[in-house]
N, C-alpha and C positions, 0 to 999 in steps of 0.2 A: 698461677704464681706470678708475682711481680718481678720484673727485671730492673735492676738499677740502671739509671741513666744519668749522666752528668747534668747538674743543674744548668738551666738555660739563662737565668737572670736572677741571681741571688740578691741583687741589690734591692729589688722591689718584690720579688717573689712571683711576678706574673709570667706566665708562659705564653699563651696565645688566646685571644678572645674568640668566642663563637657567637653565632647569631642568637638574638634573644627578643622576646616581645618588648615593645617600647614601654609598656607600663611597669614592668617589674624586672628586677635583676636577680640572677641565680649564679652563685659562685660556689665552686668546690675547692676546698683548701686542705692541704695535708698538714695537719697541726703537729708541730714538733713537741717533743717531750719538754715539760717545764713551762709551757705557755698556757695562760688562762684563756678560756673560751669567751672572753669579753674584751671590749676595746680599751677599757681602763686598766691601768696597772693597780695591783692591790697587794698589800702585805709584803712588799719587796719583790713581787713576781710580775713579770711582763705580760701584757695582754696582746691583743691583735693589732694594735695601732701601728706597729712598726713594719707591717708587711705590705703597705700600699694597697690595701683592699678598697673597693668602691665605698663611697659614703652611704650611710643610711641602711646598710644591710646588717642583719644580726643572725646569730646562730639558731638553727632549727634543731635543737637538741644538743646539749653540751657534752664535751668530754672533760673529765677532770684534769687538773694540771699535769699529773703524772702519766696520763694516757696520750696516745698518739693516733694519727690517722685521719680518716675522712670526716670532715666537717662541712656541712652545707649551710651557706649563709644566703639570706634573701630578704627583700623588703615586701614579700608576698605574705601578708598576714594570714589570710585564709589557709594557705598551704601550710604555714607553720602550725596553725591550730590543728589541722588534720594530722600532721606528723606527730604532734605531741599528745594528741588525745588518746587515752587508753583504749577507747572503743575502736580506733583504727587498727591497732595491733599490727602495724607494719614491722617488717623484719629488719633487724640490725645484726650484722655478722662481725664477730670479734675473733682475732687470733690472740691466744693467751698463753704466755710462757709461765709455767707454774713450777713450784718446788715439787720434786718427786715425780712418780709415775702413777697417775690415777688408775685404779683397777676398775673392773666392770661394775662393782657396787657403787663406787664413787660417781662414775658416769651415769648410772641409773638414777642416783639421787639428784644429780643436776637436771637430768631430763624430766624427772617427775616434779621437781620443785623443792626448794629447801626454805627453811624459815630464816628470814633476814629481818632484823629489827622488829620482831613480833609479827611479821606478815610473810605468808608463803609466796614464793615466786611462781610465776606462771610456768607451765611445762615448756620446755625448749628443746632444741636439738643440740646434742653435745657429742663430739667425736675426737679421738686422738688423731693428730696428724703424724703420718709416718716419718715425714721429713720436716724440718723447720721451714717456715715460709721464707722466700727470698726477699729480705727486707734491707733497708738502709741500716748502717750501724747506729746504735743509739748513743747519744751523748748527754750524760756520761754513760759508759757501758754498764751492763748488768754485772754485778759482783760475781765472779766465778768461785765456786767452792767445790773442790774435787771430791769431798766426802758426801756431797748431797747432789744426786742427779736432778735433772730438770727435764721437762717435756713440754710439747706444744699441744694445745687443744683448739678446736674451732667450736665456738658457741654461737647459736643463732637464737636471739631473743626477740620477743614481741612486746617488750616493755623496757622502759629506760629509767629506772629509779637511781637515785644518787649512789655512785660507787657500787652498783649492783653486782657487776661481774666479780670484782675483787671480794666482795662479801660472800658471794656464792662459792667461789673456789676455796676460800678460807673455811667455810662451813663444812666442806667435805675433806678438810685436812690438807689442802694443797694451796698455800698462799700464792698470789699472783706476783710474778717478778716483772713481767712486761705485758702491756695491754695495747693492742692496736685495733682500731675499728677499721675493718676492711671493706664493708659495704653497708649501704642503707638506702632506702627509697628507690630501689632499682638501679643504684649507682654503685660501682665497685672500683677500688684502686687498681690501677694497671689495666683497666678495660675501658675502651671508648665509651662515652666521650671524655672520660677523665684522662686516661692514658697514664704514663709514668710521671707522676709529680714527685719531686724531691721534697723533703720536709721544708716547710716554709713557702712553698710555691702554691699558686692558685690559678684557676682557669674559669672563665665565664662559660656557662652552658645555656641551652635553651630550655624553656619550660617543658617541652615535649620529651626531653631527655630524662626527666624525673618520672619514675614509674609509680606515681601516686596520682589518682584522678581527683 
């Protein structure tokens, strides 16, 4: 579980650098809600340019604007190709707050794969979390409705289609309220070398910290 820690430098978002190979740079970033996973602003929405990130890096697998959490940025093209290739099937872990409480049937459907935009998703791991993950408050907060319960799931996927998690939970009758990517490529929020990054903060890491060969 993550523990909240006061931001160290919200003016630029940087926490502390780590050693890296001289040829490439690797950056982990806690993407806030409402921010695009690109450096240019678009359609009235802000991108990554305001966070003081190193030049010439780009996202190795995007998060949509309404999703939060771990984003890996690098100028290592071969690594990005491996991460994005369907053949690599590297795992991505998401914490998902959904409407309602999924029963065993809904969880089994998620694990087996559901049809999303005419294509069946790969089998994945899906489990209910007994307690909500310890996360930063979202801004704006999730709308609370006393008459509709909500719950948290952990989904571990090996593919990254556009808005896939949201479409998967909707397909089993539990729309996504909040979506946080907690881990990918052997990296996890709240765990070294990332540590506790507040939304909008980033840290440089070494190539050997990334669990993809």
